[in-house]
N, C-alpha and C positions, 0 to 999 in steps of 0.2 A: 786314302785314309792317312791323316797326319795326327801327330801328337806333339804338344809343346810342353816342355818341362823347364823349370828353373832349378839350376844346380848351384848351390852356394859356394862351392870351392872345388879344388882339384880332387879331393877324396870322393866327393859326391859324383864328380864326373867319371872317375874310374869305376865307382860302384854302378853307375848307369851303363857304362860299357860292359861290365860283367852281366848285367841284366839283359842287354841286347844280345850278348854272346849266347845266352840261353835259347834264343830263337834262331840263331845262325846255323847253317849246315853247309856242307861242301857244295860248291857251285854258287854261293851267294856273293854278290858284289855290294859293297858299301862305299858310297861316294861322300866324302867329307868336304864341306865348304865352310870357310871361316877365315877371318883375318889372321895375320901373324900373331901368335900368342893367345888365340881364342880357346885352345884346348883340344885341337884335333889329335895330336899325339897322345895327350892324356887320356882321351876317350879310347883310343886304340890300345893303350896299355891295359885298360879295363877289359876290352874285348879279348886281348891275348890271355889275360889271367882267367877269364871265364871259359875260354876254349882250352886252357891247360896246355899252352905251348911252351917250348923251350926257348931260353934266351931272353935278355932284357929288350923290351920293345922301346926303341928310341927312334927319333926322327931319321928317316932314310934319305934326308935331303941330298947328301953328297954321293950316295951310292945308288940313288933312285929307287931301288927295290930290295927288300930283305925278306927272306923266307924263314919263318919260325916253325920248325917241325913240331908235331904234337908229342907230348909226353906219354899219352895214352892212345886210345882208339879214335880220337876225334880228328878233324881235318887240320892240315897245316894252315897257318896264317901267312898270307902274302901281304906285306905292308909296302905300299908304293907312295912316293912323293912325286907328284906330277908337276911340281912348281917349275922345274927346269926344262920340262918338255914343251917344245914349241910347235909341234906338228903331229899329225897322224902317223907320219913315217917314223918319227922317234918313238911313238907309242907302240907301233907295230914291231919295232926292233926289240922291244922288251919281251915280246912273245907271251904276253900275259894270258891271252886266250887259250894257250896250250895247256896251262895248269888250272884254268878257271873252274872246271868241273870238279876237280879234286880238292880245291882249297876254298877257304873264305878269303876273299880279296878285299882289302881296305885301301882306298886311294884317297890321299890328301890332295887338295888342289885339283881334283879331277873334273869338276863341273865344266860342261861344254866340250869335253874331250873323251871321256871314257864311257859315256852312255852307250856308245856303239858296241861295247863288249857284251852287254846283256840287256834283254828286254825287261827282266825282273831285277830290281835293285832297291836298296834302301838309300834314300838321299837324306843326308844329315847336315843341317845348317846350324853352325854354332856362332852365336853372337855374344860378345863380351863387352858390355858398355864401358867406355873409358872411365866412367865414375867408379867402376868396381875394380880398377886395376891399382896395384900397389907398386910404384916404381922402386927399383933397387938400383941405384946408380943410373945407368943408361938402359937398363934391361927391365922388363916387366916380370914380376914375381909370378911364376906359373902356378903357384899353390893357392893363391887367393883370388877373389873376384868372382862374382856371380856370372854364370853362363846361362843363356837362354838357348835351348836346344830344340829344334824342330826336326822331327823324324817323319819322313813320308815313305810309305811303301808304294813302289811302282811296279805294275805288272801283276799277272795272275798269281804268282808265287805268294804275294803279300795280301791278296784278297782274303778278308776274314781273319787275318792274323792280328791278335791283340798286342799292340806295341806297349812296352812298359811306360808307365806314367810317372815313375820316380825310382 
C-alpha cells in the first residue's frame, strides 16, 4: 500500500512527519530516500516532534547516527545518515539491530542497504522538483519548495494501516 502526498513547504513536511509519528511504534524502521535538500531531515524533525523526543533533530551526516531519548513514555528515535556508509560491514559496525526493537529508527540514504534490518518498514521517497527550489547563494533554501512524498508500507506490520494523506 502506497500513499502519495504533495507538501508545499518545510512546515507541511514537518507536519506530515508528525502525522507519520502517530503511526510509529518501537521496532519500526523508516527508510528515507531523496536527493540532497529534498527534505529527509525536515521530515525526520516532524517525526521527532510527533514522538516527543529530546534534542534538536538535525542531520547526523558527520556522526552517522544520533539517538534522541523520549521525553515521556514513547520510544527513542534513532536517526541515521547512511550516506557515508559504503558496505554492510560498516552498517553492522553501527549495531543498529541491537536497539531496533526498542526504538523508532529513521535512516536517510538507506535504500539498498538497510532493508536487511527488518522485513517490516516504511519506505519514504521524497522528490523535490528543481523548479520548486529557491537558491540562496550556492545553497538551496530548505524552507521552500514543493515536495512529492511517496510512502509505502512493506511487510505485515503495515498491512491494513491507513497512511496519512496530508
